[in-house]
C-alpha positions as CSV (number, residue, x, y, z in Angstrom):
1,M,0.0,0.0,0.0
2,E,2.8,2.4,0.9
3,A,4.6,1.6,-2.3
4,E,1.5,2.4,-4.4
5,A,1.1,5.6,-2.4
6,G,4.7,6.5,-3.0
7,K,4.4,6.1,-6.7
8,R,1.8,8.9,-6.6
9,S,3.9,11.1,-4.2
10,I,1.3,10.4,-1.5
11,G,2.2,9.4,2.1
12,I,0.1,7.6,4.7
13,M,-0.1,9.2,8.1
14,K,-1.6,7.9,11.3
15,T,-4.1,10.2,12.9
16,E,-6.7,9.9,15.7
17,Q,-9.2,9.1,12.9
18,G,-7.0,6.3,11.5
19,F,-4.7,6.3,8.5
20,V,-5.1,9.0,5.9
21,P,-3.3,9.8,2.6
22,V,-1.4,13.1,2.5
23,P,0.5,14.7,-0.4
24,M,4.2,14.6,0.0
25,A,7.0,17.1,-0.9
26,G,10.0,14.8,-0.9
27,E,10.2,13.2,2.5
28,K,7.8,15.6,4.2
29,P,4.0,16.2,4.0
30,L,3.0,19.1,1.7
31,S,1.7,22.0,3.8
32,G,-1.8,23.3,3.1
33,E,-0.3,26.6,1.9
34,A,2.1,24.8,-0.5
35,F,-0.8,22.8,-1.9
36,K,-2.8,25.9,-2.5
37,A,0.1,27.5,-4.3
38,L,0.3,24.6,-6.8
39,A,-1.2,25.0,-10.3
40,P,-4.8,23.7,-10.5
41,E,-3.7,20.8,-12.7
42,E,-1.1,19.7,-10.1
43,Q,-3.7,19.9,-7.3
44,K,-6.1,17.8,-9.3
45,A,-3.4,15.2,-10.0
46,I,-2.6,15.0,-6.2
47,E,-6.3,14.8,-5.3
48,S,-6.7,12.0,-7.8
49,G,-3.7,10.2,-6.4
50,M,-5.1,10.6,-2.9
51,E,-8.4,9.1,-4.0
52,D,-6.6,6.2,-5.6
53,V,-4.8,5.6,-2.3
54,R,-8.0,5.9,-0.3
55,Q,-9.5,3.1,-2.5
56,I,-6.5,0.9,-2.0
57,M,-6.7,1.5,1.8
58,A,-10.4,0.7,1.8
59,E,-9.8,-2.6,-0.2
60,A,-7.0,-3.5,2.2
61,A,-9.3,-2.9,5.2
62,K,-12.0,-5.0,3.6
63,Q,-9.6,-7.9,3.0
64,T,-8.3,-7.6,6.6
65,R,-11.9,-7.8,7.9
66,N,-12.7,-10.8,5.7
67,L,-9.5,-12.6,6.8
68,A,-10.2,-11.9,10.5
69,H,-13.8,-13.3,10.0
70,K,-12.4,-16.4,8.3
71,M,-9.8,-16.9,11.0
72,K,-12.5,-16.5,13.8
73,K,-14.7,-19.2,12.1
74,E,-11.7,-21.6,11.8
75,L,-10.7,-21.1,15.4
76,E,-14.3,-21.7,16.5
77,A,-14.4,-25.0,14.5
78,M,-11.0,-26.0,16.0
79,A,-12.3,-25.3,19.5
80,A,-15.5,-27.3,18.9
81,S,-13.4,-30.2,17.5
82,L,-11.0,-30.1,20.5
83,S,-14.0,-30.0,22.9
84,D,-15.5,-33.0,21.2
85,T,-12.2,-34.8,21.4
86,L,-11.7,-34.1,25.1
87,L,-15.3,-35.1,25.9
88,T,-15.5,-38.3,23.8
89,G,-11.9,-39.4,23.5
90,R,-12.3,-39.6,19.7
91,W,-10.5,-37.6,17.2
92,I,-11.4,-37.1,13.5
93,L,-8.1,-36.7,11.7
94,P,-7.7,-34.3,8.8
95,S,-8.0,-37.3,6.5
96,G,-11.5,-37.9,7.9
97,I,-10.5,-41.0,9.7
98,L,-11.9,-41.5,13.2
99,W,-9.2,-42.1,15.7
100,T,-10.1,-43.5,19.1
101,G,-6.6,-43.7,20.6
102,P,-4.0,-46.3,21.0
103,R,-5.0,-49.9,21.5
C-alpha cells in the first residue's frame, strides 16, 4: 500500500481518525499553503492520487476484515473439535479417519 502511495507522491499518516493519505513534498508532507500554491492541474493530480490511495486502503481494510472473520470461524471450528475430542476421547483426523486412541 505504501509503495503504491509513494508512486503517486502520497504518504500515509496515522491520525486519531486512523490512517489518511497526504500529499508529499519529498520526505515531508506538503503543507496546506504549499498545496494551494500549486497549479490547479497539479492539485487535481494530487487529489486523484489521494483518492486512488483511499480506495487501495479501503480494499486492504475489507480484505483484513474478511481474513479476520475467516480466522475466527476456523478457530471456533477447531475449539469445537477439540472440545468434542476431550469429551469423547475420539478424534477425527484431517484425512477424515476417526481415531479412538492407541489400543
